[in-house]
C-alpha atoms as one frame of an Amber mdcrd trajectory, in Angstrom:
protein
 -32.492  51.215 -14.751 -34.365  49.852 -11.736 -32.386  46.609 -11.927 -29.082
  48.484 -11.845 -30.205  50.557  -8.856 -31.343  47.415  -7.060 -28.003  45.687
  -7.669 -26.115  48.816  -6.606 -28.167  49.125  -3.437 -27.235  45.544  -2.501
 -23.523  46.185  -3.058 -23.602  49.488  -1.223 -25.077  47.815   1.848 -22.579
  48.203   4.707 -22.735  44.526   5.664 -21.910  43.360   2.152 -19.013  45.803
   2.005 -17.759  44.622   5.400 -17.918  40.972   4.341 -16.121  41.667   1.039
 -13.371  43.634   2.803 -12.981  40.917   5.456 -12.784  38.086   2.912 -10.330
  39.962   0.706  -8.179  40.776   3.737  -8.132  37.161   4.901  -7.712  35.755
   1.388  -5.045  38.087   0.029  -3.476  40.544   2.431  -3.162  38.630   5.692
   0.148  36.975   6.590  -1.610  33.581   6.634  -3.426  34.105   3.355  -4.768
  31.373   1.088  -1.593  31.174  -0.997   0.524  30.683   2.118  -1.869  28.023
   3.404  -1.678  26.190   0.061   2.140  26.223   0.186   2.088  24.906   3.753
  -0.309  22.108   2.773   1.929  21.146  -0.165   4.998  21.112   2.078   3.157
  18.999   4.648   2.195  16.460   1.980   5.806  16.267   0.756   7.106  15.819
   4.297   4.610  13.013   4.928   5.779  11.248   1.747   9.404  11.669   2.863
   8.556  10.305   6.321   6.953   7.200   4.809   9.935   6.664   2.485  12.485
   6.969   5.288  10.422   4.776   7.622  10.386   2.068   4.949  14.139   2.430
   4.429  14.781   2.164   8.181  12.610  -0.953   8.363  14.509  -2.536   5.431
  17.858  -1.681   7.017  16.825  -3.171  10.359  15.728  -6.376   8.621  19.035
  -6.505   6.743  21.050  -5.963   9.931  19.058  -8.656  11.716  19.730 -11.081
   8.866  23.436 -10.242   8.843  23.840 -10.789  12.579  21.929 -14.077  12.710
  22.996 -15.877   9.540  26.652 -16.277   8.502  25.765 -17.254   4.918  23.891
 -13.990   4.418  26.812 -12.098   5.983  29.270 -13.782   3.608  27.070 -13.032
   0.592  26.740  -9.390   1.671  30.516  -8.999   2.116  31.201 -10.571  -1.282
  28.648  -8.458  -3.148  29.049  -5.091  -1.463  32.741  -5.048  -0.544  34.172
  -7.516  -3.089  35.702  -9.667  -0.360  37.027 -13.095  -1.255  38.569 -16.174
   0.232  42.335 -16.704  -0.107  42.132 -19.235  -2.913  39.572 -17.350  -5.041
  39.726 -14.775  -7.802  37.101 -12.133  -8.401  36.118 -10.800 -11.800  34.123
  -7.594 -11.814  32.014  -7.047 -14.928  31.139  -3.419 -15.602  28.374  -2.745
 -18.093  29.065   0.172 -20.394  26.369   2.459 -21.715  25.828   2.460 -25.443
  27.192   5.597 -27.025  24.767   7.551 -29.139  25.434   7.632 -32.882  26.857
  10.962 -34.003
């Protein structure tokens, strides 16, 4: 019985009550609560990953453009592969791989 009264007296203390109310308000009810902060942190991480991906893609594109403008052989290869361009006396055969159909 004394133990229960001692525990109750600690929880009834006005400072403990004030701290519990403050923490619950900040953690749950506030507009910038913990759940909202977690969502913002997740979104920030995703945006940083996207930024790195797009920065790498921009760097690759710049390198490709630089190669195309400086070297005519690379430009010719690019035009043949991407746009199926050919010289006047050539023929182009395009091979399309088909997916295997599943057995029914």
